[in-house]
C-alpha positions in Angstrom: 0.0 0.0 0.0 1.5 3.4 -1.0 -1.2 5.7 0.4 0.2 8.3 2.8 3.9 7.9 2.2 6.1 10.9 1.9 7.4 12.2 -1.4 11.0 11.0 -0.8 9.8 7.5 0.0 7.4 7.6 -3.0 10.3 8.4 -5.3 12.3 5.5 -3.9 9.4 3.1 -4.2 8.8 4.3 -7.8 12.4 3.6 -8.8 12.2 0.1 -7.4 9.0 -0.5 -9.2 10.5 0.8 -12.4 13.3 -1.7 -12.1 10.7 -4.5 -11.5 8.8 -3.4 -14.6 11.7 -4.6 -16.8 10.1 -8.1 -16.3 6.9 -8.8 -18.2 3.5 -8.2 -16.8 4.3 -5.7 -14.0 1.1 -3.9 -13.0 0.7 -1.4 -10.2 -2.3 0.5 -8.9 -1.1 3.7 -7.2 -2.3 7.0 -5.9 0.9 9.1 -5.5 1.8 10.9 -8.7 5.4 10.6 -7.7 5.1 6.8 -8.4 2.7 7.0 -11.3 5.0 9.2 -13.3 7.5 6.4 -13.6 5.2 4.1 -15.4 5.6 3.2 -19.1 1.9 3.3 -19.6 -0.9 4.9 -17.5 -4.4 3.5 -17.3 -7.3 5.2 -15.6 -9.7 3.0 -13.6 -13.1 4.6 -13.1 -16.1 3.4 -11.1 -19.6 4.7 -11.8 -22.8 4.0 -10.1 -26.1 3.7 -11.9 -29.6 3.0 -10.8 -31.4 0.0 -12.3 -34.9 -0.6 -11.0 -34.6 -0.5 -7.3 -31.0 -1.3 -7.0 -27.7 0.5 -7.6 -25.1 -1.1 -9.9 -21.4 -0.2 -10.0 -19.7 -0.3 -13.4 -15.9 -0.3 -13.5 -14.0 0.7 -16.6 -10.3 0.9 -17.5 -8.6 2.7 -20.3 -5.2 3.6 -21.5 -4.5 7.3 -21.3 -2.9 9.3 -24.1 0.1 11.5 -23.3 -2.0 14.5 -22.9 -4.6 12.7 -20.7 -1.7 11.3 -18.6 -0.3 14.7 -17.9 -3.8 15.9 -16.9 -4.4 12.9 -14.7 -1.1 13.4 -12.9 -1.9 17.1 -12.4 -5.4 16.0 -11.0 -3.7 13.5 -8.7 -1.6 16.4 -7.3 -4.1 19.2 -7.1 -7.5 17.5 -6.8 -10.5 18.0 -9.0 -9.5 21.3 -10.6 -6.4 21.5 -12.9 -4.2 24.5 -12.7 -1.4 25.8 -14.9 1.0 25.1 -12.1 -0.1 21.5 -11.5 0.0 20.8 -15.3 3.5 22.3 -15.6 4.6 20.2 -12.6 3.1 17.0 -14.1 4.9 17.7 -17.4 8.2 18.3 -15.5 7.8 15.0 -13.5 7.2 13.0 -16.7 10.2 14.5 -18.4 12.5 14.0 -15.4 11.5 10.3 -15.0 11.4 9.3 -18.7 
Protein backbone atom coordinates (compact mmCIF):
# COMPACT_ATOMS: atom_id res chain seq x y z
CA UNK A 1 0.00 0.00 0.00
CA UNK A 2 1.47 3.35 -0.97
CA UNK A 3 -1.16 5.69 0.42
CA UNK A 4 0.18 8.31 2.82
CA UNK A 5 3.90 7.87 2.19
CA UNK A 6 6.14 10.93 1.91
CA UNK A 7 7.44 12.23 -1.42
CA UNK A 8 10.97 11.01 -0.84
CA UNK A 9 9.76 7.50 0.02
CA UNK A 10 7.40 7.57 -2.97
CA UNK A 11 10.30 8.39 -5.29
CA UNK A 12 12.31 5.50 -3.85
CA UNK A 13 9.36 3.11 -4.24
CA UNK A 14 8.83 4.34 -7.81
CA UNK A 15 12.45 3.64 -8.77
CA UNK A 16 12.25 0.11 -7.39
CA UNK A 17 8.96 -0.48 -9.21
CA UNK A 18 10.48 0.84 -12.43
CA UNK A 19 13.29 -1.73 -12.09
CA UNK A 20 10.72 -4.49 -11.49
CA UNK A 21 8.79 -3.44 -14.58
CA UNK A 22 11.67 -4.63 -16.76
CA UNK A 23 10.10 -8.07 -16.32
CA UNK A 24 6.90 -8.84 -18.23
CA UNK A 25 3.47 -8.17 -16.78
CA UNK A 26 4.28 -5.73 -13.98
CA UNK A 27 1.08 -3.91 -13.02
CA UNK A 28 0.72 -1.38 -10.23
CA UNK A 29 -2.28 0.48 -8.87
CA UNK A 30 -1.05 3.65 -7.19
CA UNK A 31 -2.28 6.96 -5.87
CA UNK A 32 0.85 9.13 -5.46
CA UNK A 33 1.75 10.92 -8.69
CA UNK A 34 5.43 10.58 -7.72
CA UNK A 35 5.06 6.84 -8.36
CA UNK A 36 2.67 7.01 -11.30
CA UNK A 37 5.01 9.24 -13.32
CA UNK A 38 7.55 6.40 -13.58
CA UNK A 39 5.16 4.07 -15.43
CA UNK A 40 5.63 3.16 -19.07
CA UNK A 41 1.85 3.32 -19.56
CA UNK A 42 -0.88 4.92 -17.49
CA UNK A 43 -4.37 3.47 -17.25
CA UNK A 44 -7.34 5.19 -15.65
CA UNK A 45 -9.71 3.03 -13.62
CA UNK A 46 -13.14 4.57 -13.05
CA UNK A 47 -16.13 3.37 -11.10
CA UNK A 48 -19.59 4.73 -11.84
CA UNK A 49 -22.84 4.03 -10.05
CA UNK A 50 -26.10 3.71 -11.94
CA UNK A 51 -29.63 3.03 -10.80
CA UNK A 52 -31.39 0.01 -12.28
CA UNK A 53 -34.86 -0.61 -11.03
CA UNK A 54 -34.65 -0.49 -7.25
CA UNK A 55 -30.95 -1.26 -7.00
CA UNK A 56 -27.67 0.49 -7.63
CA UNK A 57 -25.09 -1.10 -9.90
CA UNK A 58 -21.42 -0.20 -10.00
CA UNK A 59 -19.67 -0.31 -13.35
CA UNK A 60 -15.88 -0.30 -13.50
CA UNK A 61 -13.97 0.69 -16.62
CA UNK A 62 -10.29 0.86 -17.47
CA UNK A 63 -8.64 2.68 -20.35
CA UNK A 64 -5.16 3.58 -21.50
CA UNK A 65 -4.47 7.32 -21.31
CA UNK A 66 -2.91 9.31 -24.12
CA UNK A 67 0.15 11.45 -23.35
CA UNK A 68 -2.02 14.55 -22.86
CA UNK A 69 -4.55 12.69 -20.70
CA UNK A 70 -1.72 11.26 -18.61
CA UNK A 71 -0.33 14.72 -17.91
CA UNK A 72 -3.82 15.90 -16.94
CA UNK A 73 -4.37 12.89 -14.68
CA UNK A 74 -1.06 13.36 -12.88
CA UNK A 75 -1.94 17.05 -12.40
CA UNK A 76 -5.35 16.03 -11.02
CA UNK A 77 -3.67 13.54 -8.67
CA UNK A 78 -1.55 16.40 -7.31
CA UNK A 79 -4.11 19.18 -7.08
CA UNK A 80 -7.50 17.54 -6.78
CA UNK A 81 -10.50 18.01 -9.04
CA UNK A 82 -9.47 21.34 -10.58
CA UNK A 83 -6.44 21.52 -12.87
CA UNK A 84 -4.21 24.55 -12.68
CA UNK A 85 -1.42 25.78 -14.93
CA UNK A 86 0.99 25.09 -12.08
CA UNK A 87 -0.14 21.49 -11.55
CA UNK A 88 -0.04 20.80 -15.31
CA UNK A 89 3.47 22.26 -15.56
CA UNK A 90 4.58 20.21 -12.57
CA UNK A 91 3.11 17.02 -14.09
CA UNK A 92 4.92 17.67 -17.38
CA UNK A 93 8.16 18.28 -15.49
CA UNK A 94 7.76 15.04 -13.51
CA UNK A 95 7.18 13.02 -16.68
CA UNK A 96 10.22 14.51 -18.42
CA UNK A 97 12.46 13.99 -15.39
CA UNK A 98 11.46 10.34 -15.03
CA UNK A 99 11.38 9.35 -18.70
